VOBA-1610 file (N, C-alpha, C; in pm, whole numbers, padded with zeros to 5 digits, always signed):
BEGIN
Met+04345-06609+01335Met+04220-06551+01241Met+04241-06400+01227Ser+04108-06364+01135Ser+04114-06210+01149Ser+04029-06188+01072Ala+03932-06064+01089Ala+03848-06008+01024Ala+03820-05859+00932Glu+03727-05854+00866Glu+03762-05734+00790Glu+03665-05646+00814Tyr+03636-05523+00875Tyr+03497-05441+00868Tyr+03512-05362+00770Leu+03390-05294+00727Leu+03407-05205+00660Leu+03301-05038+00762Val+03376-04980+00788Val+03250-04864+00879Val+03270-04754+00754Ile+03124-04731+00775Ile+03103-04618+00717Ile+02990-04557+00826Pro+03078-04425+00882Pro+02986-04376+01007Pro+02901-04247+00944His+02795-04221+01040His+02711-04082+00989His+02656-04122+00873Leu+02584-04205+00822Leu+02511-04158+00681Leu+02362-04103+00754His+02349-04030+00613His+02229-03926+00609His+02155-04006+00531Ile+01961-04052+00584Ile+01916-04078+00524Ile+01753-04030+00483Gln+01643-03978+00407Gln+01632-03928+00431Gln+01489-04000+00359Asn+01364-03978+00429Asn+01229-04082+00325Asn+01245-04192+00357Ala+01334-04268+00472Ala+01307-04402+00495Ala+01166-04466+00510Asn+01110-04575+00473Asn+00990-04618+00524Asn+00967-04699+00690Ala+00956-04627+00746Ala+00875-04641+00873Ala+00820-04769+00942Ala+00751-04805+00867Ala+00582-04905+00824Ala+00642-05023+00831Ser+00741-05095+00914Ser+00802-05232+00912Ser+00702-05339+00874Ser+00591-05306+00933Ser+00504-05429+00943Ser+00347-05389+00956Pro+00232-05453+00890Pro+00080-05366+00921Pro+00098-05341+01047Tyr+00173-05327+01182Tyr+00133-05255+01261Tyr+00271-05213+01364Ile+00336-05195+01275Ile+00439-05162+01341Ile+00483-05032+01272Val+00538-04888+01324Val+00553-04854+01289Val+00664-04756+01407Gly+00798-04767+01340Gly+00911-04708+01406Gly+01057-04701+01347Phe+01152-04762+01357Phe+01250-04781+01319Phe+01235-04871+01189Pro+01316-04862+01095Pro+01306-04987+00938Pro+01327-05108+00992Ala+01276-05209+00888Ala+01293-05306+00962Ala+01443-05392+00923Met+01499-05492+01000Met+01631-05584+00958Met+01657-05604+00799Thr+01492-05628+00740Thr+01497-05680+00609Thr+01546-05596+00533Ala+01517-05477+00593Ala+01535-05368+00450Ala+01688-05361+00500Trp+01759-05310+00584Trp+01891-05297+00606Trp+02001-05436+00518Leu+01956-05548+00540Leu+02023-05635+00504Leu+01995-05627+00349Gly+01872-05613+00301Gly+01890-05619+00179Gly+01926-05525+00068Met+01969-05428+00186Met+02082-05271+00116Met+02199-05373+00064Ile+02250-05420+00179Ile+02361-05461+00192Ile+02386-05592+00030His+02308-05657+00053His+02281-05764-00061His+02284-05672-00178Ala+02227-05579-00168Ala+02187-05530-00313Ala+02327-05489-00369Leu+02413-05365-00240Leu+02555-05328-00272Leu+02636-05489-00327Gln+02606-05606-00314Gln+02717-05708-00294Gln+02697-05743-00417Arg+02580-05775-00476Arg+02562-05808-00590Arg+02625-05662-00727Arg+02601-05557-00657Arg+02665-05397-00751Arg+02773-05427-00742Leu+02867-05424-00639Leu+03020-05527-00623Leu+03113-05588-00711Gln+03014-05693-00707Gln+03062-05843-00747Gln+03073-05792-00936Gln+02992-05719-00976Gln+02999-05685-01109Gln+03128-05616-01153Arg+03227-05605-01126Arg+03336-05531-01166Arg+03435-05662-01095Glu+03493-05679-01168Glu+03638-05797-01219Glu+03666-05795-01092Glu+03762-05708-01011Glu+03853-05750-00940Glu+03761-05763-00766Leu+03629-05724-00781Leu+03577-05724-00644Leu+03509-05855-00623Arg+03492-05966-00779Arg+03382-06074-00779Arg+03381-06179-00685Gln+03514-06169-00619Gln+03476-06221-00499Gln+03463-06181-00387Val+03438-06055-00352Val+03401-05977-00234Val+03273-06015-00193Arg+03227-06065-00030Arg+03145-06097+00012Arg+03081-05962+00123Leu+02985-05919+00137Leu+02939-05891+00281Leu+02836-05973+00371Leu+02922-06030+00453Leu+02841-06119+00499Leu+02735-06084+00619Arg+02767-06027+00735Arg+02696-05984+00836Arg+02690-05814+00821Met+02641-05746+00889Met+02636-05600+00917Met+02535-05570+01067Gly+02634-05455+01097Gly+02542-05392+01217Gly+02494-05257+01187Ile+02415-05188+01299Ile+02394-05072+01213Ile+02390-05003+01418Ser+02399-04878+01405Ser+02421-04821+01494Ser+02314-04678+01482Cys+02266-04616+01556Cys+02173-04524+01474Cys+02172-04424+01619His+02223-04311+01522His+02240-04196+01596His+02145-04124+01580Ala+02065-04128+01484Ala+01921-04002+01503Ala+01806-04079+01421Cys+01687-04091+01466Cys+01594-04085+01435Cys+01437-04038+01463Asp+01456-03940+01271Asp+01316-03804+01318Asp+01160-03864+01269Met+01097-03925+01288Met+00971-03958+01271Met+00907-03809+01216Gln+00841-03878+01100Gln+00772-03779+01042Gln+00644-03756+01093Ser+00581-03707+01195Ser+00492-03675+01267Ser+00478-03567+01313Phe+00336-03531+01462Phe+00331-03443+01486Phe+00237-03470+01636Ser+00272-03398+01679Ser+00152-03418+01822Ser+00036-03267+01859Asp-00053-03299+01871Asp-00156-03250+01912Asp-00157-03238+02043Arg-00120-03124+02114Arg-00130-03086+02312Arg-00278-03131+02336Asp-00406-03177+02285Asp-00484-03206+02347Asp-00515-03348+02321Asn-00402-03437+02260Asn-00419-03544+02226Asn-00296-03623+02302Tyr-00323-03759+02304Tyr-00238-03872+02314Tyr-00141-03908+02200Tyr-00219-03906+02103Tyr-00153-03954+01990Tyr-00074-03906+01916Asp-00016-03919+01793Asp+00105-03900+01741Asp+00017-03890+01579Tyr+00054-03814+01499Tyr-00020-03813+01359Tyr+00115-03803+01250Leu+00074-03891+01141Leu+00164-03905+01041Leu+00181-03765+00937Ile+00288-03734+00892Ile+00277-03597+00812Ile+00291-03667+00686Gly+00182-03630+00620Gly+00178-03713+00471Gly+00222-03603+00413Thr+00242-03611+00240Thr+00308-03542+00100Thr+00239-03478+00047Ala+00260-03392-00027Ala+00176-03341-00101Ala+00202-03369-00243Asn+00108-03461-00286Asn+00148-03516-00421Asn+00106-03449-00528Pro+00184-03444-00651Pro+00138-03327-00759Pro-00010-03336-00787Leu-00077-03280-00871Leu-00241-03286-00939Leu-00215-03364-01045Lys-00308-03431-01081Lys-00318-03503-01196Lys-00442-03487-01272Lys-00470-03501-01405Lys-00574-03437-01477Lys-00662-03537-01476Ser-00788-03505-01436Ser-00893-03622-01468Ser-00963-03638-01575Lys-00983-03767-01560Lys-01027-03838-01695Lys-01148-03786-01694Lys-01219-03781-01645Lys-01423-03702-01607Lys-01415-03575-01609Thr-01362-03513-01592Thr-01374-03387-01609Thr-01255-03268-01669Gly-01155-03367-01688Gly-01082-03294-01769Gly-00967-03195-01657Glu-01004-03138-01531Glu-00947-03081-01474Glu-00851-03106-01379Phe-00779-03081-01322Phe-00669-03098-01227Phe-00684-03085-01094Glu-00679-03254-01081Glu-00725-03326-00907Glu-00605-03328-00855Arg-00617-03304-00682Arg-00543-03369-00589Arg-00543-03522-00580Pro-00450-03573-00630Pro-00490-03713-00614Pro-00544-03806-00466Pro-00572-03893-00454Pro-00638-03933-00340Pro-00492-03982-00223Phe-00482-03944-00101Phe-00407-03901-00009Phe-00392-04080+00033Val-00233-04129+00024Val-00192-04267+00128Val-00123-04234+00212Glu-00144-04237+00330Glu-00095-04238+00443Glu+00047-04304+00439Glu+00116-04274+00489Glu+00227-04350+00491Glu+00350-04303+00618Ala+00424-04382+00659Ala+00523-04350+00793Ala+00644-04319+00750Arg+00708-04228+00755Arg+00844-04177+00692Arg+00942-04129+00824Cys+01088-04183+00813Cys+01126-04077+00891Cys+01297-04037+00829His+01340-03992+00901His+01503-03913+00849His+01602-03956+00963Leu+01729-04029+00908Leu+01737-04125+00962Leu+01892-04094+00978Glu+02001-04111+01059Glu+02152-04078+01080Glu+02192-04206+01153Val+02261-04248+01048Val+02300-04402+01142Val+02445-04470+01076Ser+02508-04531+01127Ser+02647-04601+01107Ser+02694-04755+01052Leu+02724-04777+00983Leu+02691-04934+00914Leu+02836-05037+00963Leu+02861-05102+00995Leu+02945-05208+01044Leu+02885-05329+00945Ile+03028-05342+00852Ile+02966-05455+00731Ile+03109-05543+00776Glu+03080-05684+00784Glu+03178-05761+00816Glu+03220-05811+00626Ile+03348-05806+00571Ile+03363-05839+00437Ile+03411-05990+00445Glu+03388-06040+00337Glu+03535-06173+00317Glu+03597-06119+00178Gly+03661-06204+00146Gly+03741-06211+00031Gly+03829-06056-00005Phe+03786-05965+00122Phe+03885-05848+00114Phe+04047-05862+00097Lys+04142-05775-00004Lys+04265-05824+00012Lys+04307-05657-00014Glu+04408-05647+00065Glu+04483-05505+00091Glu+04470-05436-00003Ser+04537-05512-00151Ser+04594-05454-00290Ser+04479-05356-00362Phe+04368-05399-00319Phe+04255-05309-00361Phe+04169-05247-00263Arg+04202-05200-00190Arg+04150-05158-00051Arg+04088-04993-00068Glu+04202-04924-00187Glu+04141-04792-00259Glu+04024-04802-00336Asn+04034-04890-00458Asn+03919-04893-00503Asn+03815-04976-00448Phe+03831-05042-00349Phe+03696-05092-00296Phe+03627-04986-00225Leu+03660-04918-00177Leu+03630-04805-00112Leu+03545-04690-00165Arg+03627-04701-00338Arg+03574-04585-00388Arg+03436-04622-00466Ala+03419-04809-00497Ala+03320-04839-00560Ala+03200-04843-00490Val+03227-04894-00338Val+03148-04884-00262Val+03067-04720-00267Cys+03157-04615-00207Cys+03124-04481-00252Cys+03036-04430-00419Gln+03046-04534-00513Gln+02995-04471-00602Gln+02871-04533-00599Glu+02858-04680-00551Glu+02738-04766-00554Glu+02625-04773-00464Leu+02673-04754-00371Leu+02564-04704-00244Leu+02473-04619-00206Pro+02512-04468-00294Pro+02403-04338-00294Pro+02315-04401-00426Arg+02316-04491-00505Arg+02286-04501-00597Arg+02160-04607-00578Leu+02136-04684-00427Leu+02058-04777-00378Leu+01903-04706-00282Lys+01858-04773-00229Lys+01741-04705-00120Lys+01785-04753+00016Ala+01767-04719+00121Ala+01778-04783+00227Ala+01646-04762+00300Ala+01597-04892+00277Ala+01459-04892+00344Ala+01375-04790+00308Gly+01355-04803+00174Gly+01292-04682+00066Gly+01322-04549+00067Gly+01458-04524+00177Gly+01458-04381+00146Gly+01587-04358+00076Asp+01594-04212+00044Asp+01746-04143-00026Asp+01903-04139+00101Ile+01992-04218+00032Ile+02099-04221+00115Ile+02175-04084+00034Ile+02189-03953+00117Ile+02256-03859+00091Ile+02428-03816+00164Leu+02462-03849+00053Leu+02609-03861+00113Leu+02681-03659+00099Gln+02739-03635+00228Gln+02795-03466+00215Gln+02951-03505+00188Ala+02970-03381+00183Ala+03142-03385+00135Ala+03189-03373+00283Gly+03271-03501+00184Gly+03426-03489+00306Gly+03326-03640+00355Asp+03217-03721+00326Asp+03222-03832+00421Asp+03276-03959+00371Phe+03308-03887+00262Phe+03363-04048+00195Phe+03526-04065+00284Glu+03586-03941+00309Glu+03718-03968+00367Glu+03728-04018+00542Gln+03569-04076+00537Gln+03619-04097+00701Gln+03574-04276+00706Trp+03470-04316+00599Trp+03515-04440+00533Trp+03671-04537+00545Gln+03648-04629+00593Gln+03750-04684+00620Gln+03703-04885+00668Val+03822-04938+00597Val+03809-05082+00635Val+03920-05152+00769Ile+03858-05169+00802Ile+03966-05194+00952Ile+03968-05334+01024Thr+04119-05427+00987Thr+04134-05528+01021Thr+04128-05597+01169Val+04057-05673+01241Val+04051-05706+01357Val+04092-05872+01349Leu+04187-05876+01441Leu+04301-05965+01502Leu+04191-06084+01627Asp+04195-06150+01600Asp+04149-06234+01724Asp+04245-06172+01886Asp+04134-06153+01918Asp+04153-06113+02060Asp+04261-05965+02070Asp+04211-05891+01967Asp+04256-05762+01949Asp+04155-05678+01975Glu+04145-05604+02115Glu+04068-05562+02198Glu+04108-05433+02115Ser+04164-05358+02072Ser+04229-05221+02104Ser+04157-05147+01960Ala+04181-05262+01847Ala+04098-05272+01713Ala+03930-05299+01725Glu+03837-05325+01861Glu+03746-05364+01843Glu+03690-05228+01894Arg+03758-05177+02019Arg+03769-05044+02089Arg+03760-04916+01958Arg+03869-04938+01857Arg+03832-04807+01782Arg+03724-04821+01703Ile+03663-04958+01647Ile+03556-04966+01600Ile+03443-04907+01657Lys+03417-04944+01807Lys+03289-04892+01901Lys+03306-04713+01866Arg+03424-04667+01885Arg+03436-04546+01915Arg+03374-04492+01804Leu+03397-04525+01673Leu+03325-04487+01568Leu+03205-04503+01543Leu+03117-04602+01616Leu+02989-04638+01614Leu+02900-04491+01719Met+02995-04420+01808Met+02932-04328+01901Met+02913-04174+01927Pro+02826-04090+01935Pro+02724-04140+02064Pro+02608-04229+01945Gly+02604-04329+01959Gly+02474-04420+01943Gly+02434-04545+01984Tyr+02330-04573+01880Tyr+02216-04723+01991Tyr+02244-04844+01893Val+02324-04913+01895Val+02314-05052+01806Val+02195-05116+01841Leu+02137-05170+01732Leu+02034-05235+01771Leu+02051-05450+01711Lys+02033-05507+01917Lys+02058-05631+01867Lys+01878-05684+01972Glu+01888-05787+01909Glu+01721-05897+01929Glu+01763-05910+02021Arg+01602-05920+02129Arg+01586-05993+02237Arg+01459-06161+02228Gln+01489-06198+02140Gln+01375-06265+02124Gln+01390-06369+02256Asp+01432-06362+02357Asp+01438-06437+02473Asp+01309-06368+02552Leu+01308-06250+02549Leu+01191-06197+02625Leu+01011-06264+02578Leu+01059-06313+02469Leu+00917-06392+02412Leu+00904-06521+02431Lys+00940-06552+02564Lys+00906-06702+02572Lys+00787-06756+02607Pro+00718-06838+02544Pro+00624-06897+02525Pro+00539-06923+02635Ala+00410-06882+02670Ala+00362-06931+02832Ala+00175-06964+02797Ala+00146-07077+02865Ala+00054-07128+02819Ala-00095-07050+02855Asp-00086-06930+02920Asp-00213-06860+02917Asp-00141-06725+02812Arg-00094-06719+02706Arg-00072-06626+02650Arg+00003-06684+02526Asp-00050-06555+02398Asp+00000-06611+02248Asp+00155-06525+02291Thr+00159-06519+02118Thr+00299-06456+02115Thr+00285-06304+02109Leu+00177-06241+02055Leu+00162-06119+02037Leu+00106-06079+02173Asp+00106-06142+02292Asp+00043-06098+02443Asp+00199-06116+02493Asn+00280-06202+02418Asn+00419-06202+02474Asn+00497-06063+02433Leu+00481-06025+02332Leu+00485-05929+02245Leu+00490-05798+02326Leu+00347-05785+02342Leu+00322-05662+02416Leu+00372-05637+02551Gly+00370-05776+02629Gly+00351-05812+02779Gly+00539-05714+02765Ala+00628-05727+02670Ala+00788-05687+02661Ala+00768-05582+02655Leu+00711-05487+02597Leu+00725-05356+02561Leu+00633-05283+02656Gln+00561-05361+02757Gln+00431-05268+02833Gln+00545-05194+02929Val+00494-05075+02990Val+00513-04981+03107Val+00409-04982+03196Glu+00465-04998+03319Glu+00359-04957+03451Glu+00362-04813+03500Tyr+00274-04790+03525Tyr+00267-04592+03592Tyr+00165-04630+03696Thr+00216-04653+03839Thr+00161-04674+03942Thr+00179-04505+04028Ala+00023-04497+04086Ala+00041-04330+04162Ala+00035-04388+04294Glu+00157-04278+04362Glu+00187-04349+04540Glu+00152-04213+04582Glu+00073-04160+04705Glu+00079-04068+04773Glu+00206-03989+04828Thr+00249-03900+04796Thr+00353-03823+04858Thr+00387-03857+05022Ala+00470-03824+05058Ala+00522-03823+05218Ala+00436-03737+05270Asp+00436-03632+05252Asp+00320-03522+05313Asp+00180-03540+05317Gly+00157-03622+05255Gly-00006-03630+05232Gly-00059-03543+05145Lys+00015-03456+05049Lys-00081-03360+04979Lys-00069-03379+04820Gly-00038-03504+04786Gly-00071-03512+04634Gly-00004-03633+04619Val+00001-03647+04458Val+00063-03816+04404Val+00181-03799+04346Ser+00280-03875+04333Ser+00366-03902+04256Ser+00341-04016+04138Trp+00371-04017+04036Trp+00353-04114+03908Trp+00497-04221+03907Gln+00529-04306+04000Gln+00623-04421+03951Gln+00600-04516+03813Arg+00698-04525+03729Arg+00700-04577+03597Arg+00786-04714+03642Lys+00770-04800+03542Lys+00821-04906+03525Lys+00796-04978+03471Lys+00900-05105+03393Lys+00924-05164+03313Lys+00878-05291+03374Val+00768-05386+03276Val+00745-05503+03346Val+00823-05607+03327Leu+00900-05672+03230Leu+00968-05758+03195Leu+01178-05690+03261Ala+01163-05604+03159Ala+01293-05589+03186Ala+01382-05420+03119Asp+01495-05416+03202Asp+01491-05259+03193Asp+01571-05233+03038Gly+01571-05118+02978Gly+01636-05122+02828Gly+01547-05048+02747Trp+01639-05032+02652Trp+01549-04932+02500Trp+01492-05044+02406Leu+01348-05099+02440Leu+01324-05236+02379Leu+01214-05183+02278Val+01210-05217+02168Val+01129-05184+02038Val+01055-05322+02012Pro+00939-05314+01921Pro+00960-05397+01791Pro+01009-05417+01664Ile+01057-05532+01671Ile+01109-05512+01535Ile+01064-05609+01416Ala+01040-05582+01318Ala+01082-05689+01192Ala+01154-05751+01151Val+01178-05900+01125Val+01292-05981+01114Val+01292-06075+01041Gly+01195-06067+00971Gly+01223-06196+00814Gly+01003-06184+00803Phe+01008-06331+00727Phe+00918-06367+00678Phe+00847-06502+00691Arg+00734-06561+00730Arg+00713-06691+00757Arg+00619-06712+00598Asp+00696-06839+00576Asp+00603-06860+00412Asp+00460-06932+00439Leu+00375-06870+00373Leu+00235-06923+00394Leu+00204-07019+00270Ser+00212-07012+00193Ser+00176-07092+00043Ser+00259-07180-00052Gly+00386-07152+00004Gly+00506-07308-00072Gly+00516-07195-00205Glu+00601-07260-00283Glu+00614-07216-00429Glu+00499-07236-00491Ile+00446-07091-00562Ile+00306-07072-00655Ile+00336-07005-00758Lys+00252-07002-00859Lys+00258-06911-00995Lys+00094-06851-00982Val+00161-06681-01017Val+00049-06636-01016Val+00047-06543-01130Glu-00077-06535-01181Glu-00078-06480-01319Glu-00034-06330-01282Gly+00045-06260-01379Gly+00097-06122-01356Gly+00200-06113-01250Gln+00255-06200-01229Gln+00341-06183-01094Gln+00473-06128-01159Arg+00556-06074-01115Arg+00684-06005-01159Arg+00795-06024-01247Ser+00793-06174-01200Ser+00889-06234-01293Ser+00889-06395-01249Tyr+00877-06439-01365Tyr+00907-06610-01369Tyr+01013-06698-01376Asp+01094-06586-01356Asp+01225-06651-01268Asp+01287-06717-01192Tyr+01205-06652-01079Tyr+01205-06664-00944Tyr+01072-06744-00882Glu+01149-06817-00767Glu+01017-06821-00683Glu+00890-06754-00635His+00767-06763-00654His+00661-06695-00548His+00589-06749-00445His+00632-06695-00348His+00568-06717-00248His+00438-06602-00176Phe+00366-06632-00088Phe+00286-06580-00030Phe+00334-06591+00137Val+00377-06491+00194Val+00454-06462+00328Val+00405-06405+00456Glu+00366-06401+00547Glu+00323-06228+00655Glu+00441-06231+00737Pro+00494-06115+00764Pro+00602-06086+00859Pro+00645-06114+00973Leu+00743-06129+01021Leu+00783-06244+01143Leu+00808-06063+01233Val+00761-06081+01403Val+00777-05946+01406Val+00884-06023+01596Ser+00964-05928+01605Ser+01075-05982+01719Ser+01034-05900+01814Val+01150-05847+01938Val+01173-05785+02017Val+01322-05759+02029Gly+01361-05612+02022Gly+01527-05585+02001Gly+01539-05464+02102Glu+01632-05447+02093Glu+01700-05331+02203Glu+01789-05256+02188Phe+01785-05153+02138Phe+01919-05043+02161Phe+01998-05013+02277Val+02124-05055+02256Val+02206-05054+02351Val+02353-04970+02286Met+02416-04885+02451Met+02544-04854+02347Met+02644-04918+02343Pro+02754-04943+02225Pro+02807-05024+02133Pro+02933-05064+02277Tyr+02921-05003+02371Tyr+03048-04990+02475Tyr+03016-05125+02549Arg+02852-05125+02561Arg+02796-05222+02628Arg+02824-05369+02570Leu+02864-05375+02511Leu+02852-05515+02419Leu+02999-05583+02445Glu+02984-05704+02493Glu+03156-05784+02524Glu+03207-05762+02396Ser+03162-05818+02284Ser+03194-05844+02132Ser+03111-05756+02023Leu+03175-05724+01918Leu+03113-05692+01807Leu+03084-05777+01728Gln+03046-05866+01750Gln+03000-06001+01669Gln+02819-05994+01750Glu+02810-05944+01858Glu+02698-05931+01928Glu+02590-05850+01821Met+02617-05727+01772Met+02547-05618+01722Met+02539-05701+01562Leu+02589-05778+01551Leu+02581-05809+01379Leu+02483-05893+01320Trp+02400-05893+01213Trp+02292-05948+01134Trp+02337-06022+01075Glu+02248-06137+01027Glu+02317-06189+00917Glu+02147-06321+00894Tyr+02149-06326+00752Tyr+01986-06357+00683Tyr+02036-06517+00708Val+01946-06605+00731Val+01939-06779+00801Val+01810-06760+00734Tyr+01789-06898+00655Tyr+01679-06961+00572Tyr+01623-07123+00640Asp+01552-07137+00668Asp+01493-07214+00750Asp+01404-07309+00634Ala+01410-07397+00546Ala+01339-07469+00474Ala+01256-07542+00523Ala+01261-07585+00679Ala+01197-07678+00692Ala+01031-07610+00791Asp+01061-07527+00784Asp+00933-07410+00898Asp+00898-07342+00792Gly+01016-07270+00704Gly+00929-07200+00557Gly+01003-07072+00640Leu+01078-07046+00707Leu+01124-06907+00788Leu+01263-06866+00684Tyr+01236-06715+00617Tyr+01373-06617+00590Tyr+01368-06509+00706Leu+01491-06549+00766Leu+01517-06493+00928Leu+01639-06388+00898Cys+01582-06246+00945Cys+01738-06156+01003Cys+01749-06262+01141His+01870-06301+01181His+01917-06353+01294His+02080-06227+01323Asn+02036-06241+01461Asn+02115-06171+01538Asn+02206-06254+01611Met+02366-06230+01557Met+02469-06291+01683Met+02460-06240+01796Gly+02371-06321+01891Gly+02378-06265+02054Gly+02487-06348+02080Lys+02531-06314+02195Lys+02630-06344+02262Lys+02648-06513+02296Asp+02530-06581+02336Asp+02556-06707+02269Asp+02588-06796+02180Asp+02564-06724+02081Asp+02617-06755+01957Asp+02738-06720+01916Cys+02776-06592+01965Cys+02946-06597+01977Cys+03037-06645+02077Glu+02966-06735+02161Glu+03016-06815+02263Glu+03076-06921+02186Met+02940-06999+02120Met+02951-07131+02051Met+03044-07100+01877Glu+03065-06991+01813Glu+03152-06999+01716Glu+03286-07028+01802Glu+03316-06912+01920Glu+03437-06929+01944Glu+03479-07095+02006Glu+03383-07120+02039Glu+03426-07289+02071Glu+03428-07415+01968Glu+03377-07349+01873Glu+03387-07465+01718Glu+03579-07369+01699
//
């Protein structure tokens, strides 16, 4: 068995949406990244020879994430940098006025994408890469603009990985470096009798600082310790939970598709260096739909899932 992967290294994105849920500001949600890949697949399938191509899973390596915020030296909090929207003419006075300010969290990103492909044939390799290069900049990445620079397309490639082909996997990992790939750490949110899920989420991200007296007794040093696990842990939005079931609402965007009221689902993710992963599959994300519980999830192929897949 073999698998084909599309590698897009060092993609630049400007003004991506950093507010992935009502209470999280940071790295864009996985729903946004998988949504972009799904939109790319639909565009590719409009071409006759690429109609059978499917983009199954994707992994993302973050090289840089520049939050559009600033810090005040006299304050512990960061402030979001707003945009100066153009003036608009007032209906009452007829004068041009500044529109109401809407606070939004934005970030500039440099990321590398790893996309697993199904239905790929060597005969249309060049046309496939050229089609991706044409369609990808027309899409939005988490609401941000995808900026292609001169020479970027030359580095895009499709790599075939055979079973137990460690050299090909190491080659792909090198292309994702230096950077951090995002993997899910749902195991840190185990339910407890005296804590709800939100408390578990905050506990997983908690960092304790303890003041300890120095050996000479003349001062105090602060010691930093993670409460649960070492590593670069971040809260991430991974999907939605259905609250209403299928309903019809006056003025909804389209009556051709089901309409649901949902709430975002938040989990814990960890940024790790690619070389620390045993398999490429550990960094890949895919869609999972649980109709019984009304869950629309972005699921990470963790180590346990990869072992089960190998046994099958």
